[in-house]
NUBA-945638 format. One record per residue: x, y, z of N, C-alpha, C in turn; residue number from 1. Coordinates in pm, whole numbers. Atoms other than C-alpha are relative to their C-alpha. Layout:
# NUBA-945638
X|Y|Z|X|Y|Z|X|Y|Z|NUM
...
This chain:
# NUBA-945638
36|90|-105|1214|-848|-492|-92|69|102|1
89|-55|-104|928|-795|-247|-64|-115|73|2
57|107|-81|826|-1013|40|-28|65|138|3
30|-71|-123|644|-881|351|-116|-65|68|4
115|32|-80|398|-951|628|-50|127|69|5
59|-126|-58|157|-686|758|-130|-35|67|6
132|20|-65|-139|-663|991|-112|33|-97|7
113|-20|91|-469|-693|810|-52|146|8|8
57|-133|-14|-588|-359|952|78|106|-76|9
-85|-99|64|-294|-163|817|-17|-7|-154|10
15|12|147|-325|-302|463|-141|39|-42|11
139|-31|33|-701|-268|470|-22|153|1|12
10|-146|-5|-668|101|568|54|65|-127|13
-65|-56|114|-432|175|280|-89|-22|-123|14
78|29|117|-646|-3|22|-134|71|2|15
123|-72|-12|-962|156|155|15|145|-43|16
-25|-138|39|-811|501|109|14|15|-150|17
-20|-2|153|-728|418|-256|-135|-26|-64|18
120|49|72|-1057|243|-345|-113|107|-8|19
104|-105|12|-1272|556|-281|19|90|-122|20
-26|-82|116|-1106|719|-579|30|-83|-127|21
-47|72|118|-952|456|-811|-15|-149|17|22
3|147|-7|-944|87|-898|133|-62|-45|23
-134|47|38|-591|60|-1032|105|97|49|24
-105|-86|-53|-267|190|-888|137|-65|-17|25
-137|49|0|109|157|-911|57|17|137|26
-66|-2|-134|273|68|-576|144|11|-25|27
-145|-23|9|622|213|-566|66|-57|120|28
-66|76|-111|825|-31|-355|146|42|12|29
-140|-27|-31|1153|71|-192|38|-79|125|30
-42|68|-126|1355|-68|98|-55|68|122|31
57|-79|-112|1195|210|314|-151|-13|18|32
147|12|-9|831|127|237|-69|14|-137|33
81|-6|119|550|176|-18|-59|141|-10|34
68|-124|29|422|491|-175|-91|-12|-122|35
97|3|109|125|548|-403|-49|137|-29|36
65|-129|40|5|853|-601|-96|-33|-113|37
97|34|105|-310|840|-811|-105|114|-5|38
102|-103|21|-578|1067|-958|-128|-76|-49|39
123|71|40|-944|973|-1005|-33|25|-144|40
27|-12|150|-1086|926|-1362|-49|138|-43|41
53|-130|35|-1257|1267|-1352|102|116|21|42
-108|-103|-23|-932|1447|-1258|-41|108|100|43
43|-92|-104|-1102|1608|-959|82|-18|129|44
-68|25|-127|-917|1445|-671|124|-90|-22|45
-120|79|0|-572|1300|-609|20|-56|145|46
-34|56|-130|-447|1074|-335|149|-38|-5|47
-144|40|-15|-89|1022|-209|6|-74|136|48
-15|85|-117|-12|747|42|145|-43|16|49
-135|45|-41|313|670|220|-18|-99|115|50
7|108|-109|340|341|421|143|-41|28|51
-137|32|-37|668|304|605|20|-150|19|52
-34|141|-25|843|-30|632|-24|-38|147|53
21|25|-143|791|8|1007|-151|-42|19|54
141|45|-8|412|-62|941|-10|-149|-21|55
3|142|31|503|-417|851|58|-85|113|56
-47|100|-100|562|-721|1076|142|-45|-49|57
-129|24|67|842|-815|830|2|57|-136|58
-4|-75|126|965|-644|523|136|-18|-72|59
-124|11|83|1222|-724|247|-37|49|-139|60
32|-56|127|1228|-526|-73|117|66|-67|61
-84|-87|79|1432|-382|-355|-89|80|-85|62
83|-91|74|1310|-105|-575|-74|-68|-115|63
83|54|110|1020|-209|-800|-131|73|-2|64
133|-58|13|682|-99|-923|-105|-111|-27|65
106|99|17|373|-319|-880|-125|68|-41|66
126|-53|45|69|-228|-1081|-114|-97|38|67
99|94|-53|-236|-375|-904|-143|52|-22|68
143|-29|-8|-612|-389|-926|-34|8|143|69
14|-13|-146|-683|-248|-583|-123|-66|50|70
123|67|-47|-1039|-388|-567|22|-149|13|71
-30|146|-10|-914|-740|-643|87|-30|123|72
-83|24|-116|-649|-710|-378|-79|14|128|73
88|-15|-117|-909|-590|-128|-87|-121|12|74
84|117|0|-1125|-886|-227|68|-119|61|75
-77|112|-55|-849|-1125|-133|10|11|154|76
-7|-20|-148|-863|-983|220|-137|-17|69|77
136|3|-64|-1238|-1034|274|-17|-105|102|78
9|104|-105|-1181|-1348|480|79|37|122|79
-86|-35|-111|-934|-1168|704|-79|79|106|80
66|-73|-108|-1023|-1011|1038|109|67|87|81
-88|-71|-91|-877|-801|1312|107|-90|59|82
-109|77|-59|-535|-925|1426|64|-98|-96|83
-60|92|95|-470|-1140|1121|123|61|-65|84
-120|-42|73|-134|-1124|948|-11|-45|-145|85
7|28|142|-128|-1100|572|139|-8|-59|86
-129|15|69|167|-1233|375|-10|40|-147|87
2|-42|140|252|-1074|40|141|-28|-61|88
-129|33|62|522|-1192|-201|-11|16|-149|89
-4|-19|144|613|-1094|-557|61|-127|-68|90
-53|108|86|650|-1380|-805|45|65|-131|91
-51|-79|113|876|-1202|-1052|-8|-75|-126|92
-6|79|126|902|-1487|-1303|-137|0|-67|93
131|10|61|525|-1513|-1351|-80|130|10|94
63|-133|-8|443|-1148|-1285|-133|-9|76|95
114|21|-86|201|-1231|-1006|33|39|143|96
-14|-30|-138|142|-1138|-648|-66|-109|84|97
58|102|-88|92|-1409|-387|-41|66|132|98
57|-57|-121|-130|-1312|-94|-46|-118|89|99
35|108|-94|-166|-1543|209|-63|59|123|100
70|-43|-122|-413|-1502|494|-90|-118|48|101
80|103|-59|-575|-1751|732|14|-136|-70|102
-20|133|66|-421|-2048|551|-42|-6|-142|103
48|-2|140|-564|-1940|216|105|76|-84|104
-99|-66|83|-325|-1848|-67|-69|42|-129|105
46|-57|122|-428|-1620|-351|115|28|-91|106
-100|-42|96|-233|-1564|-670|-65|98|-92|107
61|-106|80|-323|-1235|-833|95|49|-108|108
-77|-45|115|-207|-1130|-1177|22|153|19|109
-30|-141|-3|-36|-796|-1182|-32|68|-137|110
27|-73|123|-119|-526|-1434|135|48|-59|111
-120|-63|58|131|-372|-1674|8|147|48|112
-10|-136|-46|258|-45|-1518|-36|104|-115|113
30|-92|112|222|112|-1870|-148|19|-22|114
142|-8|18|-152|44|-1859|-72|85|107|115
52|-78|-107|-203|243|-1542|39|143|-15|116
-29|-142|16|-223|620|-1539|128|35|76|117
-127|-43|-66|110|783|-1454|-27|72|129|118
12|-68|-121|168|911|-1111|-17|146|-16|119
17|-146|17|33|1266|-1084|103|75|81|120
-84|-88|-84|248|1548|-959|-91|70|103|121
84|-66|-104|102|1655|-623|47|141|13|122
-44|-143|-3|101|2038|-637|26|47|141|123
-30|-60|-129|248|2240|-354|-67|141|5|124
71|-129|-16|37|2530|-228|42|66|130|125
-17|-78|-123|84|2804|27|-145|24|49|126
138|-5|-46|-243|2750|214|-17|117|99|127
29|-110|-91|-409|3040|400|-53|-48|138|128
63|49|-123|-586|2826|663|35|-151|15|129
-25|142|-31|-505|2498|836|-61|-32|137|130
67|42|-125|-718|2324|1097|10|-153|18|131
7|143|-36|-720|1989|1277|-128|-22|78|132
123|23|-66|-1052|1842|1383|-26|-153|11|133
36|140|-8|-1198|1508|1495|-58|-50|-131|134
48|53|127|-1269|1284|1197|-151|-8|-5|135
146|11|-3|-1628|1244|1315|-69|132|-49|136
59|-126|41|-1686|1616|1243|-10|7|-151|137
10|0|146|-1611|1564|874|-119|-80|-48|138
118|79|32|-1875|1294|862|-130|80|29|139
116|-81|-37|-2121|1530|1035|-22|107|-115|140
9|-97|108|-2045|1792|765|-67|-59|-124|141
58|57|124|-2127|1557|478|-143|-43|21|142
138|46|-26|-2440|1405|639|-98|116|-1|143
88|-121|-11|-2588|1748|713|-14|68|-136|144
4|-79|122|-2492|1910|383|-71|-70|-116|145
56|73|113|-2608|1632|146|-151|13|-5|146
143|-19|2|-2969|1706|244|-40|130|-68|147
27|-132|56|-2936|2055|101|52|15|-143|148
-60|-29|126|-2701|2054|-199|97|-108|-38|149
-105|88|45|-2454|1861|-410|141|59|20|150
-127|-73|-23|-2180|2117|-321|1|58|141|151
-14|-56|-137|-2045|2252|4|113|101|-2|152
-109|-95|-23|-1842|2561|88|68|-37|130|153
-73|20|-122|-1569|2506|346|93|119|14|154
-81|-117|-16|-1391|2802|492|30|42|147|155
-31|-58|-129|-1260|3013|776|-8|146|-8|156
8|-143|-2|-1353|3367|861|13|53|148|157
-8|-57|-139|-1381|3601|1168|-80|-79|99|158
83|77|-87|-1644|3372|1309|51|-139|24|159
-60|134|-17|-1424|3060|1287|-8|-88|-120|160
2|96|103|-1416|2751|1080|-142|-46|-28|161
138|26|30|-1737|2672|895|-12|-85|-128|162
38|60|128|-1916|2473|621|-139|57|-32|163
125|-62|48|-2204|2611|413|-47|-76|-121|164
63|59|110|-2442|2431|183|-121|85|-43|165
110|-90|47|-2679|2638|-35|-76|-76|-106|166
86|68|92|-2972|2470|-208|-93|98|-71|167
90|-84|80|-3249|2597|-434|-93|77|91|168
94|-67|-87|-3478|2679|-140|50|6|140|169
-51|11|-142|-3281|2592|178|147|13|1|170
-147|5|-21|-2934|2640|314|33|-38|139|171
-44|51|-127|-2732|2515|603|140|55|28|172
-136|-42|-40|-2427|2650|792|35|-78|130|173
-55|66|-120|-2216|2452|1036|123|82|47|174
-116|-69|-65|-1991|2640|1274|61|-99|100|175
-69|98|-78|-1735|2408|1431|41|57|135|176
-29|-57|-130|-1703|2462|1807|152|16|20|177
-142|-27|-17|-1365|2614|1903|68|-106|83|178
-54|99|-91|-1316|2345|2170|22|-136|-72|179
-14|121|68|-1330|2069|1906|105|7|-113|180
-99|-13|107|-1082|2204|1651|124|80|49|181
-129|-77|-26|-725|2332|1652|31|81|-125|182
-34|-88|111|-658|2632|1432|158|14|-4|183
-146|-3|16|-297|2595|1311|46|125|-79|184
-21|-121|81|-315|2876|1052|-135|66|-24|185
133|-61|-13|-597|3127|1079|-34|101|-116|186
33|-91|109|-604|3306|739|-142|-20|-53|187
135|8|58|-935|3380|564|4|-87|-123|188
5|90|118|-1034|3116|310|-142|-46|-18|189
136|56|30|-1349|2988|134|3|-54|-137|190
13|61|134|-1403|2748|-154|-114|-104|-3|191
107|91|15|-1672|2524|-290|47|-131|-61|192
-46|133|47|-1625|2148|-343|-120|-91|-23|193
102|99|25|-1831|1865|-484|-18|-89|123|194
26|65|-126|-1996|1699|-185|30|-150|-11|195
-26|147|8|-1961|1341|-323|147|-31|27|196
-143|26|-26|-1582|1373|-307|30|16|150|197
-21|-16|-145|-1592|1508|50|-60|-120|71|198
70|116|-64|-1835|1224|140|90|-122|-12|199
-82|117|22|-1601|960|-13|125|3|99|200
-113|-20|-89|-1304|1101|183|-39|-25|144|201
43|16|-142|-1510|1114|503|-16|-146|40|202
16|137|-31|-1564|740|476|129|-63|39|203
-128|61|-30|-1196|670|504|67|64|121|204
-69|-63|-116|-1093|924|772|-43|-51|132|205
48|53|-125|-1293|738|1033|100|-94|65|206
-105|86|-58|-991|508|1082|100|83|81|207
-89|-86|-82|-807|812|1228|-82|79|98|208
68|-80|-102|-895|1007|1537|-19|143|-43|209
4|-134|43|-817|1338|1379|38|18|-147|210
-31|-25|141|-796|1486|1031|45|147|-13|211
-56|-133|26|-604|1784|902|-50|56|-130|212
51|-65|121|-757|2030|652|76|123|-29|213
-70|-122|41|-574|2299|455|-78|61|-115|214
86|-71|91|-756|2568|259|66|128|-49|215
-30|-132|57|-715|2871|38|-116|31|-90|216
117|-38|82|-986|3070|-139|11|-44|-142|217
14|55|137|-1093|2893|-459|121|-84|-44|218
-109|84|24|-797|2658|-428|-40|-143|44|219
34|142|-44|-790|2272|-378|5|-7|151|220
1|35|-140|-865|2134|-38|97|-116|24|221
-100|107|-37|-591|1923|123|-49|-62|130|222
46|76|-114|-712|1651|362|105|-110|30|223
-96|101|-31|-462|1436|545|-23|-61|137|224
17|70|-126|-458|1179|823|95|-116|8|225
-89|113|-18|-254|890|965|-72|-131|-9|226
52|134|-2|-306|520|913|113|-94|55|227
-97|103|-41|-133|196|1013|72|31|128|228
-55|-32|-132|-87|296|1375|106|108|-3|229
-90|-110|5|87|613|1279|119|-25|-95|230
-112|30|89|331|445|1033|-33|31|-146|231
37|-33|136|141|563|725|-72|135|-2|232
69|-130|16|0|892|590|-76|0|-130|233
87|-13|117|-287|958|352|-23|146|-21|234
21|-144|34|-325|1287|172|-85|12|-128|235
88|-29|115|-616|1386|-57|8|145|-40|236
8|-136|53|-622|1691|-280|-121|6|-87|237
130|-5|68|-969|1787|-402|-17|136|-67|238
13|-130|75|-1015|2051|-674|-129|68|35|239
120|-76|-31|-1262|2330|-608|-88|14|-124|240
85|-48|119|-1560|2425|-824|-1|152|15|241
-8|-147|2|-1493|2789|-908|-124|55|-72|242
116|-57|60|-1810|2983|-971|34|106|-104|243
-21|-103|106|-1825|3183|-1292|-62|133|39|244
52|-134|-39|-1877|3556|-1250|-80|64|-117|245
């Protein structure tokens, strides 16, 4: 059983965070909220989202798994706007999801959970560096770097937190001002990542004021931030490109 009402903004934020990587996902429903884990088709990035039941205006649920086409669900919300309440209800008999917004009712067919990739195991790492910075700074990083290269180094050294893009003829280095970032863990770290993945993530973090980055040399990058007025959390894990020696 699943029946809930939620602010459009909160649901839109969750779906937007998923849609930059995947088009299908299994929503794990419990009485405490919704969780999602998914990996992109290229196996480069993973996303884990937790949305507490406190993010909802009303919430009734028993444990179940809903396999959804996230783009279709987002499409059903296109008529919604700020402040709208979205109603969602599982039709167990017909294996469909009813979505109501602004007096319009959509009935969306659910996917078979067996047809969707299994939830990935999110690896646990002992990161060497952890920083918190304004989400706008991550967008600056991608906009500046994409003019130089398809890849970007992100790291922390004696000079502080930095990003470095190296092209065939040009290169660019961004040193983040100390007054704009918070260094939580100051170990040395540096790794190279595909810029298109950093760019896609940067499009979603704008919904948060700040974003947390965790690094380790030649290890995945962990990017996390809050959604749904603090009642939800998004966490991306992006694999590095390790240069051959």
